N, C-alpha and C positions, 0 to 999 in steps of 0.2 A: 447460501452455504455456511456463516457463522453462526446463523441462528442453529441449522441445521446441526451443526455440530456443537454449538451450544448446550444444547437440550442434552445428545450423546455426551459428549465428555467434556461436557463443562469450561470449555474455556471460548475464547471469538479469533483466539490470534491463528492468522493467516501465512504463508510462507512464499517467499519467488521462487519457480520452479522454472525451467527450460520455457521460454516460449511464453513465459503467464506466471499464473498463482496457485496455490492448492490451499487443502486442510492441513494444520497439523496432526489431529486424530480423528476419531471416526465421526462423520463416513468419511472417506478416502475421496473427495472430490477435487479435479485439475479443469483452471481454463489452461488452453493452450489452444492463443491466438481468438479465432471466433468461431472456438470447439468449447463443450462441456464434453469433459473426461472422465467416465466412472468406468474402471475396472479399465476392458478391453472395449468400450463401446462410447463413440463417440457421436454426439451430438453437438448439430448444429445451431447454435443460439440466434442467429436475426430469426429476425419475423415468431419468434416464440415467446407464449408471455412464461412468467417468474413461476407462474403456478403450474404451467407445462413440463418444465424443466423440472420443478420440484418432486412433481410426479411421477416423472419415467426416471429419476433416481430413487424414488422410494425415500428422499432426504424430506421433503417437504418444502413448503417455502415459505415458512413464517421466520420474521427477525429476532434477534435477541429480545428478549421482552426487560423491562426495566433496568437496562445496562447501561444505555447513553442514549442522551438526546439527538437532534441532527441525523446525520444519515442521508441516504439518496433521495431518500423520498418516494421511491419505488413503492407499488402497490403488486401482492400477486398477479393482480389481474393485467398490469401495464405487458405491452410488447415489447421485445429487444430490436432494437435498429443497431447492427453491430458492424461496421466497419472491416475488413480485415487488416487492411494496413494501417491505418487508428490502432488496432489492437495491439500489433506486430509492433509501432514505434512506442505504445505506449510499455509493452513488456522488456523493449529495451530500455527501457528508462529506468524501470524495476532492476534489470540485471547491473545496471550502471552501476544505481546505487545500491546493489549489495555488495557489491565488488568494493567499491570506496568504503563502505561501512565496516565490510571482513579487514579491510587493510586498515582504518583505524585501530580497533579492538578485534584483533583476531579472535580472543576468544566469547565476544559477544554475540549475541541469536538476534541479527535482523528480524524484526515483526513487521508483518505487513497488518496493520490496523482499519479493519472495515467500516470504522464508524469516519472516519477523516480518508482511509485510502490510499496512508500512507505510510510508506518503511521508514522504521527507526529502531535507535536505540539511544538509550541515556548513561553517560557516564560521568560521574563526578557532578551531577547536578546542572546537567546540558544534554539536552536532545540533541539529537541528531540526523539527521533522513533526508526522504526526497522524497516530496507529496508528486502526483501525478495532474496537480492543477484543481483549485478553488477557488473561493473567494478571493485569496488577496494578490495571486499570481495565475491566469486561467491557463500556463503552459506547468509542463512537469518542470522543476524546478529544484534544488539545495538548498535545503537551511541548518542552521545552526540556533538554537534558542536556549538561551540559558534561563536558569530559574530563578535566575536574580537581574536585572536588566544592568547592562553594560552601557558604556559609552565611548566614544569613539569612530571615526571614520568605518571602520571594520562593519558595524554594528546600523545596517542601513534601513532596519524593518522595524515594529514594533517589537515584534517579540524574539527580536537578535540579528541575525544577518540570514539573506536569501537572495538567490540568486537563481536565473532559469537555466534550466542544463546547456541549452545551446551556446549563451554568454562566457561558461565556466568552462576553460580546455584540460583542466586535471578537476574532478569532483575531488579526489583524497587530496588534493594540497590542499581545497578549500575546507575539507573536515579539518585538517594537519595545523592548517592558521587558525581554526575557529578552535580550536583547542587551546593552543597557546595563546592565546587571547584572551578564551575566558579565564585563564588560571591567574590572567595580570590583575 
């Protein structure tokens, strides 16, 4: 989604939508649960290749070129295996993160970054966000990442502070505490 959008509209930013995520500019593509939505057409993701989906939408399947390293490592020929329940859980994590970020900073627009697939904002040289899981923690988690290292009990990760969503009773409160502690 980020590749076709970058080629057409010059941005890789994605956004959270009900039940999933979407592009922010042309082409208008959305993932809702285990389906790719293009206009009124819904295409099941499971069992299809990335190339097949890119062809079906007319958007293509190439990643953005020379913008970032890393990413998913998926190739256009890879066949997707999508579990509907897992997709719903991940969409719920994104929705929770979106709500908490908007409470923290109502004027900021959370961005779902495709290279790490995390939802975040930056305020006063501090990143706030929700990751769906990565090499740091393989489950969805919230994080506060100051650009300059901080010390103290709150800062439990090499990049700042992080806790799995399942252990955070209030993600908004975690972000607010992180903002206050980052000011110290």
